[in-house]
N, C-alpha and C positions, 0 to 999 in steps of 0.2 A: 776414434770414438767421439772426439770433440766435433769433427766435421759432421758426423751423423746428427749430433745435437743441433748444429746450425741449420742443416738442411731441414730437419724436422720442424724447426720454428718458422722457416720461411716458406714452407709448403703451402699454407693457406693463402698466401698472397699470390701464388701462381694462378689461382682461379680468376682473379680480377686483373692482374697485370699482364696485358697482352702485348706490351712493348718488347722490341727485340733486346736481347741481352747486351749489357754494356761491353764496349770494345776495350776499354781500359781498366775496367774494374776487375775482370777476371772472375767470372762466375757469379754466384748468388750474392756473395758478400759485396762485390762492387755495385750490384744493383741496389742493395740496401743502403749503401752509403750515399748514392745519388739522391734518394728520397729523404735522407736525413740531413742533407745540406752540406756534407763534407766531401773531400776528395776532389779529383779532377773532373768528375762527371757533371759538375755544376754548369759548365759551358755548353753542354749538349742541349738541343731543342727538346721541348717537352714531348712526351710520347703522344701518339695520335689517340683520339678518344676511342674508348672501347665500343665495339659493335654490340655488346651484350647489354640489354636494358635491364636495369635493376628495378625491382618492384618494392617500393617502400610502403608498407601498409599505413592506413589512417593518414594519408597525406593528400592534399588537394592537388589534382593534376594541373599542369600549367595551362594558361589560356592560349588558345591557338587562334590566330587571326583567320578570318574567312576570306579566301581569295575571291575577288570579283564583286564583293559587297560594296555598296555606295560609300559607306563610312569606314570600311575596313576595321570595324571594331571587333574586339575579341569576344568569344562566347563565354559567358560567365560560368564558373564551375557549378555543378549541381549541388544543391543544398543537402547536407547530410541529414538523414532521418533522425529524429530525436529519440525514437524508441522503435522496437520491432513492430509495434501495433499502430504506428503512425500512418495516417492516410495521406494520400497525395492530392493536392488541390490543383485542378486543371482549369485553365482559363480558356474560354470559348471565343473565337474570333468570328464575328459576323461577316456577311458579304460586303457590308459597307466599310469594314476595316476596324470597327469598334471592338474593343476587348471587354467581354463580360465575365466577371468572376463567377465561380460556382455559387449558386444560390441567389444571384441577383435577379430582380423582377423583370419579367418580359414586357415588351412594349405592346404587343398585340396578343390576342388569344388565338392559338393555332391548334389544329388537331394533333393528336399524339402521333409522332412519327416513329417511335421505337418499336411498336408492336406490328411487325410486318406479317402479312398473310402468306400462307402457302398457296400453291396453284389451286388446290381444291377449294380453299376459302374464296378466292377470287372467282372461280367458276360458279360456285353457289351464289355468290353475291350478284354477279352479272346475270345469271339465269333468272333469279327472282326479280331483279329490278327491271330488266329489259322485258320480260314476259308480263309483268304487271303494267308497265307503261303501254305495251301493245294492247293489252286487254282493256285498259281505260279508254284508249282511242277506239278500239273495236266496239265497245258497248255503245258509244255515241254514234258510230257509223251504222251499226245494225238497227238502232232505233230510228235513225233518219231514213234508212232504206225501207224499213217496214212502213213508216208513215207516208213517205212519198210514193212508194210503189203500190202498196196495197190499200192505203186509207185516203188517197186522193189529195194529200197535201194539207195546207193550212188555210185558215181564214180567221176573221174576228167575229164580232157580234152579229154580222149579217148572215152567218151560217154557223149556228151553234154546234152542229155535228162536226164540222171541220175545225172549229175553234177548240174542241176537245183535244185534237191532235197535238196542240201545243203543250198539253199537260205532260204526256210521257217523255217528250223530247227535252223540255226544259228541266223537268225534275231529274232526268238521267244526267243532263249536263251539269246541273248544280250539285246534287247530292252525291253523284258517282264520279264523274270525270274531274271537276274542279276540286271537290273535297278529297278525292283519292290522290290527285297530284300534290295537294297541299300536305297530305300525310307522307307521301313518298319523298318529298323534298329533303326531309331530315336524313334520308339514307342515300340520296343522289348527290347532294351538294356537300361532299366531304372535304373539299378544299377551300370552302368559303368561310368567312368569319360568321360567327353565330348570329350576329345582329342582322346580317344580310339574309340569312335563311329565314329568320323570323319575319322580316319584311315581306319576303316572297310568300311565306305561309299565310300572312294576313291578306296579301293581294289576291291570292287564289280563293280564299274564303270570301273576300269582298266581291269577287266576280260571280260567286255562286249565289249571292243574295238576290240580285235582280232576276236571275233565272228561276229561283224558287218562288219569288213573289208573283211574277207574271204567270208562271205555271199554275199557281194556286188560284189566281183570279180567273184564269181561263177555264178551269174545271167548274168553278162556281157559276160563271156566266153560262157555260154550256148546259148545266143542269137547270138553272133558273129560266133560261130562254127556250128550253126545249118544249115541244108540244106532244103530250102534256109535260109539265115540269117534273123533273126527277128529284126525289128527296136527297138531301145532303146529310153526310155524317151518320149514316146508318150501318155501313159495312165495316168489317175488320180492317180493310185497307185504309179507310178514312181515319179510323181511330189511331192506327199505327202511324199514319202520316202526320197527325197532329202532335203526337208525342215526339216524333223525329224532328219536326220543325221547332218545337219548344226547346229540345236539347241543343239543336244547332244554334238557335238564338242565344241561349244561355252560355254556350261555349264561346261564341264570338265576343260577347260582351265581357265575360270574365278574362278571356285571353287578351283582348285589346286593352283593357284597363290595367291588368296586372303586369303585362310584359312590355307594353309600349309607353303607356301614360306614366307608370311609376318609375320609368328609367330616369326621369328628371331628378328624382331623389333616390338614386340607386343604392347609395350607402345605407340609408335607413330602412329600405325595403328589401334588401338582398335576401335576408332570411325568410321573409314572407313569400317572396316570389319563388324561392327554392322549394318551399313546402308545397306550393301549388303545382309544380311541374308534374309529379306523378299523377295527381288528381286530374289535371287537364289532359294528360296523355291517355289515361284510362277512359275518361269520358269521350275523348275524341274517337278512339277506335270503336267504342260502344255505339256512338252515334252513326258511324259509317256502317257498322254491321246491321243496325236497326234500319238504316236507309236501304240496304240491300234486301232485307226481309220485306220491307214495305213495297219495294219495286216488284218483288216476286209475287206478292199477293195481288198487286194491281195488274200485272200481266196475266195472271190466272183469271182474274175477274173479267178483264177485257176479252180474253180468248173465249171464255164460256159464254158471255153475253153476245159476242159478235159472230162467232162461228157456230154456236149452238150444237146441233148434233153432228155436224161435219168435222168437228174438232177430233172426234174419236177416229176418224178416217185418216188423220194426219195429213192435211193438205199442206201446200207450200207455205202459206201464211202461218200455219201452225208450227211448221218446222223452224221458220224464222223466229217466232216468239219463243219456242223452246231453246233455240240456240242462244238468243239474247239472255234468257234466264240462266243458262249454263255459264255464260261469260260472267254474269254477276256473281254466281256462286264461286267461280274460280277467283274472282277479284277479292271476295271476302276472305278466302283462304290465304291467298298470296299476301295481301296487305297486312292482315293480322300477323302472319308469319314474319314479314319484313319488319314490322314495327316492334314486335316482342322478341325478336331474335337478338340475343345478347351480343354476339360478335358483330352484328351489323351496326351497332350503336357507335357513333363517332366519339372517340376519347379526346378530351381537351387537356392541355397543360394548365396548371394552376397559375393564376396571375394575381398581382396585388394592385396594380394601378388601374385596371379596367376589368369590370365584371359585366359582360354583355351576354 
């Protein structure tokens, strides 16, 4: 009965003691005496380490050296969370090797990279942008072909009739092609910094200005030097043209002053410039749509005055004029869709050090 009691007390130790039984102790009692420091078992070597790993809760794991590292330093133990609702702060390492903590200000303003598109979004974007670009070039190509092939080319004041041909070509180049590409830049240049897009936007509008001015002077000279002289500013086309030129000039002055000149004191004018963005964008697409409508009335007026009764028979020149008009209508639809489409708008990360 006493033996049973001894065995019962030493049974829990058998789970952890994997060493062989003592040769001189004779059973479990001898094994216990070796650990107590008495008897003859003190001269025996210590038992081999157990292969069973013991898990001790709430204890920091030991630091393990990294093989092959240059400094062979140990990995620091992970910090214990203060509470169950604690959040983890992740440091971001840039391509240059600098470590930026979460919430640190960015050096440059980049487009948002987290909102990735699906295949359908990319297909829609590419279809609209590529088709609009082709139509912008196609409108200029069609008007050049029409004037060179059917209207005998260009001249200046020595031939007022051919001087008039500069008017449709230059107005289409200025109000449609250059202005259309300046609007489309904000949807095409998604990988550029915003200040570069604004500079390109300004350059395209600046290229449109001489085209509009020379085209306007050409139609005035062709009317005044004609025999007999043709009255000016009596038609719907001329009135719409004046409104379009006035809006274009106002847009260029306000945009150049607010978004480029005021950058020299950007901190004080940031709120003012931000409030002008939706107004400038709305009047920009309005000006382009008004330019398309003005071109359509001008093409109709020229077709009726030039072709007279043969226009109803749909001659080849009439087909070219109608095709040019349909290209302009398609451009009005596509560009307004591209500018107002919410998913096409480029998202930017917030910055502190630079607001461009």
